C-alpha positions in Angstrom: -44.9 -3.5 123.3 -47.2 -0.6 123.4 -50.0 -0.1 125.9 -53.2 1.3 124.7 -54.0 4.6 126.4 -57.6 4.9 127.5 -59.4 7.8 126.0 -60.7 10.5 128.4 -64.2 9.5 127.6 -63.6 6.0 128.7 -61.8 7.0 131.9 -64.5 9.3 133.1 -67.4 7.4 134.7 -70.7 8.0 133.2 -73.2 9.8 135.4 -76.6 8.5 135.9 -79.2 10.6 134.2 -81.0 13.0 136.6 -84.5 11.8 137.4 -87.2 13.8 135.7 -89.5 15.6 138.1 -93.1 14.9 137.3 -95.4 17.8 137.2 -97.7 18.0 140.2 -99.9 20.6 138.6 -103.5 19.8 139.3 -102.6 17.0 141.8 -102.2 19.2 144.9 -100.4 22.2 146.3 -97.0 22.6 147.9 -96.4 23.3 151.5 -95.8 27.0 150.7 -99.2 27.2 149.0 -101.6 25.0 151.0 -104.9 24.0 149.5 -107.7 26.4 150.3 -110.6 25.1 152.3 -114.0 26.5 151.5 -115.5 25.3 154.7 -112.9 27.0 156.9 -113.3 30.2 154.9 -117.1 30.2 155.5 -116.6 29.4 159.2 -114.1 32.2 159.5 -116.4 34.6 157.8 -119.3 33.7 160.1 -117.1 34.2 163.2 -115.9 37.6 161.7 -119.5 38.7 161.2 -120.5 37.5 164.7 -117.7 39.6 166.2 -118.0 42.8 164.0 -121.8 43.2 163.6 -122.5 43.9 167.3 -119.6 46.3 167.4 -120.8 48.1 164.2 -124.3 48.3 165.7 -122.9 49.8 168.9 -120.9 52.5 167.1 -123.7 53.4 164.7 -126.3 53.7 167.4 -124.0 55.8 169.5 -124.6 58.5 166.9 -128.4 58.5 167.3 -130.7 60.4 169.6 -133.1 58.7 171.9 -135.9 59.0 169.3 -133.8 57.8 166.4 -133.0 54.6 168.3 -136.6 53.4 167.8 -137.4 55.1 164.5 -134.5 54.1 162.3 -132.8 50.8 161.2 -130.3 49.4 163.7 -127.4 49.1 161.3 -127.7 52.5 159.7 -127.5 56.1 160.9 -130.4 58.2 162.0 -131.6 61.5 160.8 -129.2 63.5 163.0 -125.6 62.8 163.9 -125.5 63.2 167.7 -122.3 61.4 168.7 -120.6 64.4 170.3 -123.8 65.5 172.0 -124.3 62.0 173.4 -120.7 61.9 174.6 -121.1 65.2 176.4 -124.4 64.1 178.0 -122.8 60.8 179.1 -119.9 62.5 180.8 -122.1 65.0 182.6 -125.3 63.1 183.4 -126.2 62.7 187.1 -123.3 64.9 188.3 -120.7 63.2 186.1 -121.2 59.8 187.7 -119.9 58.1 184.6 -116.5 59.7 185.1 -116.5 58.4 188.7 -117.3 54.9 187.4 -114.5 55.2 184.9 -112.0 56.2 187.6 -113.2 53.3 189.8 -112.6 50.9 186.9 -109.1 52.3 186.3 -108.4 51.8 190.1 -109.6 48.2 190.0 -107.5 47.5 186.9 -104.4 49.2 188.1 -104.3 47.5 191.5 -106.1 44.3 190.7 -104.8 43.4 187.3 -101.4 45.0 187.9 -101.0 43.1 191.2 -102.2 39.9 189.6 -99.6 40.3 186.9 -96.8 41.0 189.3 -97.7 38.0 191.5 -98.0 35.8 188.4 -94.6 36.8 187.1 -92.9 36.3 190.5 -94.7 33.0 191.2 -94.3 31.6 187.6 -90.6 32.5 187.5 -90.0 30.8 190.9 -91.9 27.7 189.9 -90.1 27.4 186.6 -86.5 28.0 187.7 -86.3 26.7 191.3 -86.7 23.3 192.7 -88.3 22.7 196.1 -90.3 20.0 197.9 -94.0 19.9 197.0 -93.6 21.4 193.5 -95.7 18.7 191.9 -98.4 19.5 194.4 -98.3 23.2 193.6 -98.6 22.3 189.9 -101.7 20.2 190.6 -103.3 23.0 192.7 -102.7 25.5 189.9 -104.2 23.3 187.2 -107.2 22.6 189.4 -107.7 26.3 190.1 -107.6 27.1 186.4 -110.5 24.7 185.9 -112.7 26.3 188.6 -114.9 29.1 187.3 -114.8 32.4 189.1 -118.6 32.5 189.7 -118.3 29.3 191.7 -116.1 31.1 194.2 -118.1 34.4 194.3 -120.5 33.4 197.1 -117.8 31.9 199.4 -115.7 35.0 198.8 -118.6 37.3 199.7 -119.3 35.4 202.9 -115.6 35.6 203.9 -115.4 39.3 203.1 -118.6 40.0 204.9 -117.2 38.5 208.1 -114.1 40.7 207.6 -116.2 43.8 207.1 -114.7 44.5 203.6 -117.9 44.3 201.5 -119.1 47.5 199.8 -115.4 48.7 199.7 -113.0 48.8 196.8 -110.9 46.0 198.5 -113.7 43.5 198.0 -113.1 43.9 194.3 -109.3 44.4 194.3 -108.2 41.5 196.5 -110.0 38.7 194.6 -108.7 40.2 191.4 -105.1 39.6 192.6 -105.4 35.9 192.1 -105.0 34.7 188.6 -104.3 30.9 188.3 -104.3 31.1 184.5 -101.8 34.0 184.6 -99.6 32.0 187.0 -99.6 28.9 184.8 -98.9 31.0 181.6 -95.9 32.7 183.2 -94.7 29.3 184.6 -94.6 27.8 181.1 -93.3 30.9 179.5 -90.4 31.4 181.9 -89.4 27.8 181.6 -88.8 28.4 177.8 -87.8 32.0 177.6 -85.1 32.2 180.4 -82.1 29.8 179.8 -80.8 28.1 182.9 -77.3 28.6 181.7 -77.7 32.3 181.6 -78.9 32.4 185.2 -75.9 30.2 186.2 -73.5 32.6 184.4 -75.0 35.5 186.3 -74.6 33.7 189.6 -71.0 32.8 188.9 -70.4 36.5 188.2 -71.6 37.3 191.7 -75.1 38.6 191.0 -77.7 38.1 193.7 -81.0 36.4 192.9 -82.8 39.7 193.0 -80.4 41.3 190.6 -80.5 38.3 188.3 -84.2 38.4 188.2 -84.4 42.2 187.7 -81.6 42.6 185.1 -81.5 39.3 183.3 -84.8 37.5 183.6 -87.3 40.4 183.4 -86.2 41.7 179.9 -86.6 38.1 178.6 -90.1 37.8 180.3 -91.4 41.0 178.8 -93.6 39.4 176.1 -95.1 37.0 178.6 -95.7 39.8 181.1 -97.6 41.9 178.5 -99.7 38.9 177.6 -100.7 38.2 181.2 -101.3 41.9 181.8 -103.7 42.0 178.8 -105.6 39.0 180.0 -106.0 40.2 183.6 -106.8 43.7 182.5 -109.6 42.6 180.2 -110.9 40.2 182.9 -110.9 43.0 185.5 -112.3 45.7 183.2 -115.2 43.5 182.2 -115.8 42.0 185.6 -119.5 42.2 186.5 -120.6 39.5 188.8 -118.1 40.1 191.6 -118.8 43.8 191.9 -122.6 43.0 191.7 -122.5 41.0 194.9 -119.8 43.0 196.7 -120.9 46.6 196.1 -124.0 48.5 197.1 -122.8 52.1 196.9 -123.1 53.4 193.4 -120.1 55.7 194.0 -117.9 52.5 194.0 -119.5 50.9 190.9 -117.3 50.0 187.9 -118.4 50.8 184.4 -120.1 47.4 183.9 -122.3 47.8 186.9 -123.0 51.4 186.4 -124.1 51.0 182.8 -126.4 48.1 183.8 -127.9 50.5 186.5 -128.6 53.1 183.8 -130.1 50.4 181.5 -132.5 49.3 184.3 -133.4 52.8 185.2 -136.2 52.9 182.6 -137.9 49.9 184.3 -138.2 51.6 187.7 -141.1 53.8 188.8 -140.5 57.3 187.5 -137.2 56.3 185.9 -135.9 58.1 182.9 -135.1 56.1 179.8 -131.5 57.0 178.7 -130.7 54.1 176.3 -128.7 56.5 174.0 -126.4 57.2 177.0 -126.1 53.5 177.8 -125.0 52.8 174.2 -122.6 55.8 174.1 -121.2 54.8 177.5 -120.6 51.3 176.2 -118.6 52.7 173.3 -116.5 54.8 175.6 -116.0 51.7 177.8 -114.4 49.6 175.1 -112.1 52.4 173.7 -109.4 51.9 176.4 -109.3 48.2 175.7 -109.0 48.6 172.0 -106.2 51.2 172.4 -104.3 48.9 174.8 -104.5 46.0 172.4 -103.3 48.1 169.5 -100.3 49.4 171.4 -99.3 46.1 173.0 -100.2 43.8 170.0 -96.6 43.2 169.1 -95.7 41.9 172.6 -98.9 40.0 172.9 -98.5 38.0 169.7 -94.8 37.2 170.5 -95.8 36.1 174.0 -98.5 33.7 172.7 -96.1 32.2 170.1 -93.3 31.6 172.6 -92.5 28.0 173.0 -94.5 26.9 170.0 -91.4 26.0 168.0 -88.8 23.7 169.5 -85.3 24.5 168.4 
């Protein structure tokens, strides 16, 4: 009796035909190529113009003389290119008071913004990696402090410093600048994600002290957040106007913002000299250090803002 041997074709199970992919052309875009939004493009263009047109006006008019400012179109150059002359006059006008204001601003930024960044790093790291009684209360206080505008605290701060005899001194500007609730909150959230708890425990097991662990293990990981907080506090201190306005009376201690405003108001005083071309040129020189700082620290700044945005 013979047994029929099945053929290879019969032994091999038939595979189901692969489903045909329907063409999605014209029905939408993939995730890699999202659909363009005309409305968002228009809004982005408006915001771009709103940001760049004043800057272009400032740079263009810094090349004009006092007469060309009123006789030429604002967004085009005048008859003569006087940028270098204006810079020289700005730096030497009134016994080089602009240079003094610039050094004052650097002092306020170095001590105020630098100190605020250091305190924010230490406080944020401690709140993120240590547990202690009252931590929830501290969190509520920090969030509440972020919501309070600085101008609301200016008058109470002035009254307190007046009682201490610190008004009309650099400390009346530096000490309030040391407090940055937003910087503290930013470092708190950044340290919680950027510094693994396991890494700290491994360093402690190896015998490292808390100070050494913070300096050699945590600080390198916190570098993007530190640069981000430093940029925010530096810009806030560099552009600070209201606090020095109520704290300082001596022009020798003015920052750039207050000094340029004094130059601008000089034309309205009796016998005052109109120096609008120096005000504009001084404004250009004022924003140059901020632009340079952002360009050099842009890589760290962007990575610091993106930290914690993706959960692994």
